[in-house]
C-alpha positions as CSV (number, residue, x, y, z in Angstrom):
1,X,5.2,0.5,23.0
2,X,2.3,-1.8,23.4
3,X,1.0,-4.0,20.5
4,X,-2.2,-2.0,20.5
5,X,-0.5,1.4,20.2
6,X,2.0,0.1,17.6
7,X,-0.7,-1.5,15.4
8,X,-2.8,1.6,15.5
9,X,0.2,3.8,14.7
10,X,1.2,1.5,11.8
11,X,-2.4,1.5,10.4
12,X,-2.4,5.3,10.4
13,X,1.1,5.5,8.8
14,X,-0.1,2.9,6.2
15,X,-3.1,5.1,5.5
16,X,-0.9,8.2,5.0
17,X,1.4,6.2,2.7
18,X,-1.6,4.9,0.6
19,X,-3.2,8.4,0.4
20,X,0.1,9.9,-0.7
21,X,0.8,7.2,-3.2
22,X,-2.8,7.5,-4.5
23,X,-2.5,11.2,-4.9
24,X,0.8,10.8,-6.7
25,X,-0.7,8.2,-9.1
26,X,-3.5,10.6,-9.9
27,X,-1.3,13.7,-10.2
28,X,1.3,11.8,-12.4
29,X,-1.2,9.6,-14.4
30,X,0.1,10.8,-17.8
31,X,3.8,10.2,-17.3
32,X,3.1,6.9,-15.4
33,X,0.9,5.7,-18.3
34,X,3.8,6.4,-20.7
35,X,6.3,4.7,-18.4
36,X,4.2,1.6,-18.1
37,X,2.7,1.7,-21.6
38,X,-0.7,1.5,-20.1
39,X,-4.0,3.5,-20.4
40,X,-4.1,6.7,-18.4
41,X,-7.3,5.5,-16.7
42,X,-5.4,2.7,-15.0
43,X,-3.5,5.2,-12.9
44,X,-6.5,7.3,-12.1
45,X,-8.3,4.1,-10.9
46,X,-5.3,2.8,-9.0
47,X,-4.8,6.2,-7.3
48,X,-8.5,6.4,-6.4
49,X,-8.5,2.9,-5.0
50,X,-5.4,3.7,-2.9
51,X,-7.1,6.7,-1.4
52,X,-10.2,4.7,-0.7
53,X,-8.1,2.0,1.0
54,X,-6.4,4.8,3.1
55,X,-9.9,5.8,4.4
56,X,-10.6,2.1,5.3
57,X,-7.2,2.0,7.1
58,X,-8.0,5.1,9.2
59,X,-11.3,3.5,10.2
60,X,-9.6,0.2,11.1
61,X,-7.0,2.1,13.2
62,X,-9.9,3.2,15.4
63,X,-11.6,-0.2,15.6
64,X,-12.0,-1.9,19.0
65,X,-10.7,-5.2,17.6
66,X,-7.2,-4.0,16.7
67,X,-5.7,-7.5,16.4
68,X,-8.2,-8.5,13.7
69,X,-7.7,-5.2,11.9
70,X,-3.9,-5.5,12.0
71,X,-4.0,-9.1,10.9
72,X,-6.3,-8.4,8.0
73,X,-4.2,-5.4,6.8
74,X,-1.0,-7.4,7.3
75,X,-2.4,-10.2,5.1
76,X,-3.6,-7.6,2.5
77,X,-0.2,-6.0,2.5
78,X,1.6,-9.3,1.9
79,X,-0.8,-10.2,-1.0
80,X,-0.4,-6.6,-2.3
81,X,3.4,-6.7,-2.1
82,X,3.5,-10.0,-3.9
83,X,1.2,-8.8,-6.6
84,X,3.1,-5.6,-7.1
85,X,6.4,-7.5,-7.4
86,X,4.8,-9.9,-9.9
87,X,3.5,-7.0,-12.0
88,X,7.0,-5.5,-11.9
89,X,8.3,-8.4,-14.0
90,X,6.0,-7.3,-16.8
91,X,6.9,-3.6,-16.8
92,X,8.4,-2.5,-20.1
93,X,11.0,-0.2,-18.7
94,X,13.7,-0.7,-16.1
95,X,12.6,2.5,-14.3
96,X,9.0,1.1,-14.0
97,X,10.3,-2.3,-12.7
98,X,12.5,-0.5,-10.1
99,X,9.6,1.7,-9.0
100,X,7.3,-1.3,-8.5
101,X,9.9,-3.3,-6.7
102,X,10.5,-0.3,-4.3
103,X,6.7,0.0,-3.7
104,X,6.5,-3.8,-3.0
105,X,9.3,-3.5,-0.5
106,X,7.6,-0.6,1.3
107,X,4.3,-2.4,1.4
108,X,6.1,-5.5,2.7
109,X,7.7,-3.4,5.5
110,X,4.2,-2.3,6.6
111,X,3.1,-6.0,6.7
112,X,6.2,-6.9,8.8
113,X,5.5,-4.1,11.3
114,X,1.9,-5.1,11.6
115,X,2.8,-8.7,12.2
116,X,5.3,-7.6,14.8
117,X,2.6,-5.6,16.6
118,X,0.4,-8.7,16.7
119,X,3.2,-10.6,18.5
120,X,3.3,-8.0,21.4
């Protein structure tokens, strides 16, 4: 598969992942708020932001300059994964820490794939 096709496919998969995660955060805002001992509005905002980011990713997947799009998203995913992992250390419950570490690993995997597409 060419770098172009791989990058665009990964951007679309990343968009689907973000949309799904955002929808889950919105649907499960109350139990997530209890798990993380945080205001419910946090998860409504995070979910909405994730869905908004998914729409941006879909647009970037169609952009002519796929290398720039993939590079920017890979960098954003690396920063996001590091931030999520850092936040995990402050989660009050083990389940919350494990959830955040899993999300950080998934976001990192997207970054690695996008960087691999750039090397093709």
